[in-house]
N, C-alpha and C positions, 0 to 999 in steps of 0.2 A: 503493498500500499504506499509505503514512503517514496518508493521509485516511481510508483504513478503519479504520486502527489508532486514531485519533484520535475518529474516529465513535464506535467502540466505546468507548472510554473515557468518552465522554459519554455514553452509553446505559448503562454499569453504573452511572455516578454519579447519572444522572438516576433510574435505576429502584431504586437502593439507597437514595438520599436521601430518597425518597417512600414507603420500605416497599413494602406490597402495596395503596397506595391506589388506584394507577393499574392500569387494566386493560389488556389485550394490544394493544388499539389505541392507549393513551395510551403506552405502550412505543415502539412504532412512530412515533408522531408525536413523540416526543421525541428523537428520532435524525434527526440532519443525512445519515446514510447510507442512511435509508429511505424518502424524499421519493416515489420512484415508487412504491413500494407503497403508501404512504400515498394518493397519488392514484387508484392502481388500485382502492382497497378503496371509495372515494368513489365513484367511477365505476361500479361493480358494486353500489352500495348495500347493502354488506355490512357497514358502520360499527355498525349497530343491534343486527345478528345478534352481531358479535364483541365488542360492550360487553354483551352478556346474561349470563346466570350462569354458562354454561360448565359444567364446565372445559374448556380449550381448549388444546392444545398447538400452536402455530404455528412452522413452518420459514418463517423470513422473509428473502427475499432481499434482498440490498443493491442500491442503484443499480448498482453496478459488475456484479453478477448479471445485472440487466435489460439493461444496456448489452452482454452477451454476446449475446443474441439478434439475430437477423437484423435488419439497419437496417430501420426502419420498422414492425417487429412492435408495438412497445408503443404506438405511435401509431396503429396501425390496432385494437388492442385496445381503447384508450381511447374508441373511437367508441361512439355510443350503440347503434348499430345491432349492435354486438357484445358489446353487455353480458352476454348468456347464456353466450358463450364464455370471457368474463374470469372471470365468476363461477366457471365449471368450474375454470379454471387456479388460480385464487386458494383457491378451498375445496380443492384438490388439496393445497395447503400447510397444511390443517389436520386434525389428529387430534382427535376426541372424547377427554377426559380430560386428566389431569395428569401426563404422560410426562418427569418431570425426566431429566437425564442419566444419573444412576444407574439409574434404571429402563430406560432405553433400552438401555444397555450390560449390564445384568442379563438383559434379554429377548435381546439378540444372542448372549450367552455360553449361554443355556438352550436357545436355537435352534441351538446347533452353529456359529455364527458369522452366523447370518443371522435378522433378526427381520422379519416382514412385517407391516405396519399399516395398517388400512384408512382412507382418508381421508374427510373429511364429504363430499367428492364421489363416494364410492362406489369410487375407485380405490385400488389398492396401491402402497405405496412399500416397499421393502426397504432396511432399516438393515443395516450391517456395519462392520466395524472395519477401517481402512486405516492401517498405522503408528500403531496408537493415536488414530486420528481416526476419528470417527462419519461414515460415507458413507451417502448416501442413493442409492438407486438407482431410477429412475422407471420406469414400465412399458415405454417405448421404449429402456432400457438406458442412459440419459445419468445422469451422475452430479453429486452437490452435496456438498460437505462441510461439517459443522458448525464455525464458525469463533469462535463464540461461544455459549454454552450457560446455560440456568437463569436468565433474565432473567425475575424471577417477579412475575405480578401478581396483581391481586385474582381474576381469573377463569381463571387458567391460566398457562403458562410458554412464552416465546417462546425460540426457538434460532435464531440467525442463521446463513445458509447463504451459499455463495458463486457459486452457480447457481441459475438456476430449474428447477424440475421441472414436467415435463409429463405430463399424461394422455393415455391412448390417444385 
């Protein structure tokens, strides 16, 4: 937990000290807690897409989030023959548009406790509040919590999550 907190502090300092000159990919690259995500984005050939104009809302799983997956999952997904599956999982963590924390919470309240968003992969994520924390529920019923919000980049916003969400 200490490492996650220190990584979050570094991420906040790095994203605020450069203002909005960094894009959503640069924000992840600048975080020691997102090396697995960065490696996956590179393996899926999504860097140029996520560096485009956007705007994007990225729900960025930490290294610890990827570590929660069954043993060997990440190594298997990083293989070239699994590039399509990896891209689908990664784009399931991205929503078109600039959804800052206030927008997400407002949508949850307007939706009587739930807001369903369509991801870039075409899947659905359901956002809700659990003890005043934004919780994402994937299509299989797995959950992830937003642990850091509103890391603003030049082409969108990054919200750090504590678990990997998976499409059907």
